[in-house]
C-alpha positions in Angstrom: 157.5 99.0 15.7 160.3 101.5 17.5 158.7 103.3 20.8 159.8 106.4 19.5 157.5 106.6 16.8 155.2 106.4 19.7 155.8 109.8 20.9 154.0 112.3 20.1 155.8 115.3 21.9 159.4 116.4 22.9 160.2 114.7 26.0 158.0 111.4 25.7 160.8 111.6 22.3 163.6 112.1 25.0 161.8 109.4 27.1 160.9 106.9 24.4 165.0 107.3 23.0 166.4 106.8 26.7 163.8 103.8 27.1 164.6 102.2 24.1 168.7 102.6 24.6 168.1 100.1 27.6 169.2 96.5 27.5 166.4 93.7 26.3 166.5 92.4 29.9 165.2 96.2 31.8 162.2 96.3 33.1 160.6 99.1 32.3 162.3 98.0 28.4 160.0 95.3 28.8 157.5 96.9 30.0 156.8 99.2 27.6 157.6 96.3 25.6 154.4 94.6 26.1 152.4 97.3 26.2 149.6 97.0 23.1 149.8 100.1 19.9 148.8 103.9 20.7 149.2 102.9 25.2 152.1 104.2 24.9 151.8 107.4 24.9 150.1 108.0 28.7 153.0 105.8 30.1 155.5 108.1 28.4 154.1 111.2 30.0 154.8 109.5 33.2 158.2 109.0 33.0 159.0 112.2 30.9 156.4 114.1 33.9 154.3 116.4 31.1 151.5 116.1 33.3 153.6 117.6 35.9 154.7 120.3 34.0 151.7 120.8 31.7 149.8 121.3 35.1 152.2 123.7 36.7 151.8 125.6 33.5 148.1 125.5 33.7 147.9 126.6 37.9 150.5 130.1 36.5 148.0 130.7 34.2 145.5 130.5 36.3 146.7 131.9 39.4 148.2 135.1 37.3 144.6 136.4 36.8 143.6 135.9 40.5 147.1 137.4 41.5 146.3 140.7 40.1 143.3 141.2 41.0 144.2 141.2 43.8 146.7 143.7 43.8 144.8 146.0 42.5 141.8 145.1 45.5 144.9 146.0 48.0 145.9 149.5 46.0 142.4 150.5 46.6 142.3 150.2 50.0 145.1 152.1 50.8 
């Protein structure tokens, strides 16, 4: 199985392609080679920064309403 075929997001595809371009003796390549079917997406996320990017996006979405409320309160106080 190609690692690219196990990817499910754009970042994962990019990481999978990068890993597949490594020598088959490279430690990262060898680690992925030992994964069972269905296990690749999570470590691909870890290498791609997918979780970090998703967390930042979620944080920004949660923070925006609170920031706008704070600014409204500041206007009321003045």
